[in-house]
N, C-alpha and C positions, 0 to 999 in steps of 0.2 A: 439846292443840295444841302443837306443837313451836315453841319460841322461835326466831326468826330474827335473827341478828346483823346489825346495820346497820354497814357498813364505809364509811369515808371514803376516797374516791379523787379524783384530780384529774389534769388534763392542762394542759400549758403552751402558751400561745399568745403570739406576739409581735405587737404592734399598732403602727400608726403613725397618730396623730391619731384613735385610737379604732377604726380599721379593721383587720381581721385581716391581718397580713402572712404569718404562717405558723405552723403547729403541727407536731405529729409527722408527719402525713401529707405535708405539703408539704416538710418537712425530709427525710423519707425519699425523696421524689422527687429533691431536690437531691443526696442521697447516691448514689442510683442513677445520676444523670447523671454524677457524678464517677467512678463505677466503670465504667459502660458506655460513656460517650462517645457515646450515642445516645438521642434522645428516645423513639424507638419502643421500644427495649429497656428503657429506664428506666421508661417508663409501664407496660409489661407487668409488670416486676418489682415496681413499687409498687402494682399492682392498680388502675390507672387506664386510661381510654381515652386515645388519642392526643390527642383534642381537649381532654379535661379537663386533661391535663398541660400543654398549651400555654396554656389559660385560666389555670391556676394560676401559670405562669411570667409571663404578661403582667401579672397582678395584682401579683405580687411585684415585678417590675421597675418598674411604675408607682408603687407605694407607696414603694419604696426610693429612687426618684429616680435610679437608675443600674442598668445591667444586672447581674443576678446570674448569668445564663446567656448564653453567647456561641456563635454558630455558627462552625464551622471551614470555611474555604473549601476547595473541591476535593472530589473523590470523587463517586461516584454519588449522585444526589439532593442535591447541594450540600454534601457533607461532614457531619461529625458535630457534636456540641455539647460544650461543657465549661463548668465553672464559672469565673467571673471571680475575680479575687483577692478582691473584695468578697463574692462568693457563698461562697467557701471560708471566709472569715472568719466570715460569718454562720452557716454550718453548724457550725463549730467552737465558736463561742460558744453556740449553741443547745444543743449536747450538754453543755457545761459547766453551763449554766443548768438543763437538764433534770435532771441528776444532783442538783443542789442542791435543786431543786423537789421531787423525790421524797423526799429526806431530810426536807424540811419537812413534806410531807403525812403521812409515816409517823409523825413526831413528834407532829403535831397529832392524828392519829387515835388514838394511844395515850393522849393526855392528855384528849381531849374527844370521845368517840364520839357524844355527843348532838348535835354540830354537823352531823352528816351530812345530816339532813333539810333544814336551812337552806341548806347548801352546794348540794344538788341543786336546790333552789328557785331559787337564784341562777343556776345553770347554765341553767335553763329560761327565765329572764327575759332572757338574753343575746339580742341581735338582730343580724342580718346583713342587708345590703342586697342586693337582687336586680339592681341596676343593673350592667350589663356593664362600663361604663367608669368608673373611679375615678381621679381625679387629685388627689393631695395637693399642697398648695402654701401660699403665703403671700399674704395679702390685700395687693395692691399699691396699690389705689385704690378709693375709694367715692364715687360721684357721686350726690348726693341729688336726688330728684324730689318732686313733690307727693304722689304715692301710692307709686310704686315707686322703688327705688334700683338703680343699676348698680354691680355689684361685680366688680372685676378681680382674678383670682387668678393669681399667677405660680408655675409649677411648677419643680422643680429642673432639668428639662430645658430650660427657657427658653420653654416655651409659655405663652401667656396665654389664660386661660379667662374669658369674660365672662358673668355671670349677671344676670338681672333678677329681683329679689325685692322683696317689699313692705318699706316703711320699718320697719314693726313687726318683721319678721323680722330685719332688719339689727340693730335694737336688741336684740331678744331673744337673738340668737346672739352678740352682742358682736363683730360684724364691723367691723373698723377696720384701717387700714394696720399691717402687722406681725403681725396675728393669723394663727394657723394654721387652715386650713379644708380641706375636701374637696369637690371638685366631682363630682357623679354625673350621668352621661348614659346613657340607655338606648341600646342599639345600634340599636333601631328608629327613633330620632330622628336618626340620622346620615344625611346625604346624601353620596353619592360623586361626585366629578368626576375623570375620568381625564386630561382635557386641557383645562385652563381657558383657555389661550391669553390673549387680551386681554379675555375675558368678565369681567364684574363681577357679584357676587352680594350679595343683601341680608342673608344670614346673617352674624351678628355674629362667630361663631367659625369660623375657617378654619385647619385644621391640615394642614400639608403634609408628606408623607413618601413612603415607598416600600412597595408591597404586599409583605407578608411571608408571608401565608398566605391561602389561599382554601379554605373548607370548604363544598362544595356540598351541597345538600339537595334533597328532592323538589320543594319549592316555593320556599323561600328559601335564600339563600347567605350565609354569614358571611365577611366580608372584613376582615382585620387589617392595618392600616397601621403600619409601624414609623416612629416619630418621632425626630427628633434628640434625643440625650441618653439613649436607651435605653428610653423609654416607648413606648406603642402605643395605638391607638384601634381599636375594633371596630365594624363596621357590619353590619346585616342588610338585605340587598336581595333583590329577587326574582331568581330564576334567569334570567328573561328580561332583566332589567336588566343582570345580570352578562354575559350573552352579547352584548347590544347594545353595551355599553361595551368589550367584548373585554378584560376585566380579566385580568391575568396577573401572576404573582409576579415581582417585580423592577422593575415599571414604576412611574413616579411617579404619585401620586394624592393627592387632597385630601379631607379629611373636613369637611363643613360642617354646622353645627347652630346653631339659634337660641339666643339668650341666654335665652329663656323656657323652653327645654328643659333647662336646667341646674338641678339641685337642689344647694344648698349645705348642708353639715353641719359641725359642730364637735365636738371632744371633749367628752364629758359631764363 
């Protein structure tokens, strides 16, 4: 039987509060946006669908706390896109880190090939969340109750996310004012309001912004609302609801969700 050599390899990911901000694939997308000035062309060049590209950008913007990609006004279809100064800085720094990381991996591989098995095991143990909406922020306040506690998270964009979690979870996660945390909300838990007027709602979380994108489907439609500060929130509603509300890009809209629909996470 021929011996097979085990090789040590690695990839670089940037994280914020334990959540993936971007790796080689997302940085490649940013590089293509800088080169093409178009999300459509950049997504094609990076081997992504148009929707996957925007999903990646929304996630990076939310976790970074400021826009990495900006739209350009004017032109057919609303103009092109370009990297912000922060986006350009991130891309440059990633390339620098990536070069250093590769040198480290090559050095480690030459010194200890036996570590490869454990390295691959660690890679398999890494977990990612499926929640569409991820808001990084700082715990602003914790209100204790008999069983459940109310935790208010302040995001870099100025939004406040309120979550209801058990008192044991607050203690176990170390949630206290000043602590860093991540709020996760499924897109299916978001309710949309296009014209609230004087109406009042019981939902504890109400994020107001402007519809940035609408991705229709056979049954459901994904609606992305751009929020002040560069972050966004995505909701999945039925196509009938989208038609009834006459949702359109550029119109004001609000995303409502219950405090009990928010899952809180902290860095490991």
